C-alpha positions, 0 to 999 in steps of 0.5 A: 894754719893748715886746719885754718886753710881747710876750713876756708876751703870748705866754706868756699865749697859750701858757698859755690854749691849755694851759688849753683842752687841759686842759679837752679832756683832762679831758672825754676822757682816763681819764674814770670815775664816781669822784665823788660821786653817780657823777659822771664825772671826767677823769684819774680814776686820777691824781685819785683817787690824789691825793685819797686821799693827802690826804683832807679837812682842815678846817684847810687848808680854813679857812686858804684860806678866810681867804686868800680873804677877804684877796684880797677885801679887796685887791679892795675897797681898790683898788675904793675907790681907783678910786671915789675918783679917779672921784669927785674927777676926775669922769671914768672916763678920768682915773682912773689907768690901772693902777687901770682895768686892775686893775678889768678884771682882777678883772671877768674873774676874777669873770666866769670864776667865774660861767661855770665855775659854769654850764659844768661841766668837773668836779665836786667830790670831796665833797659840802660841808657844807650843800650838797644835791648835788655842786657844779662844781669846775674850775677851782679858783675859790679858787685862781684868785681868790688867785693872780690878786688877790695876783699882780696886787698883786705886779706893780702895787705898784711901778707904782702909787703907794703911801704905802710905803717900798721895804722895806714894798713888799718885805714886802707882795710876800713876803706875797703870794707866801706866800699864793699858795703856801699857798693853792695847797698848801692847797686841794689838801690840804684835799680839796675839789678834784681835782688837775686843778682846782688845776692848771686854777686855776694855769694860768688865773691865770698866763695872766691875769697875764701878760696883765695884766703885759704891759698894765701895762708900757704904762700910766702913772700921771697 
């Protein structure tokens, strides 16, 4: 178990490094003013080529928005479970460790969302309906939210006690995995992100999930 956790921590570290390398390349490699309002975009030829292939799709945009709401629903479910334990046991330290760890993961995700709204790496390839100006685009926060929330659900569902059979748990893991795949694909083809935005969202999600999985291996349920 200890060796397995160390491997996951190393994997997390490698992915974090790759994420920051990607940021450095986006800010320095093949930068050109191809975005709306003449915004400069890294990997301009690659990003523009991929964007031109898929264009804009309302269907995929709407579908991925639904998946985002599903992810928020999962967050709220575990938040309620944690709040119930806190009230019943009257101590934060007595809340099940996996729930606390999951809460910490969610906090990090939302903190990263806020950070990259302020620290702009790339701008969107389109000005969305209702927006006055082009908005921050990297990493795809939608991709990050769904990948991390549904990925952590897959990881925690066997670790944390649920009133569900093994077949039900397997079904939940399959559905969560399908949602992740469709979100990554859908967020790319719907046209509101550049390819490197999606790539960044996947890499940072992988880094967070590897770290979460390594820490989860060390937890116990009271």
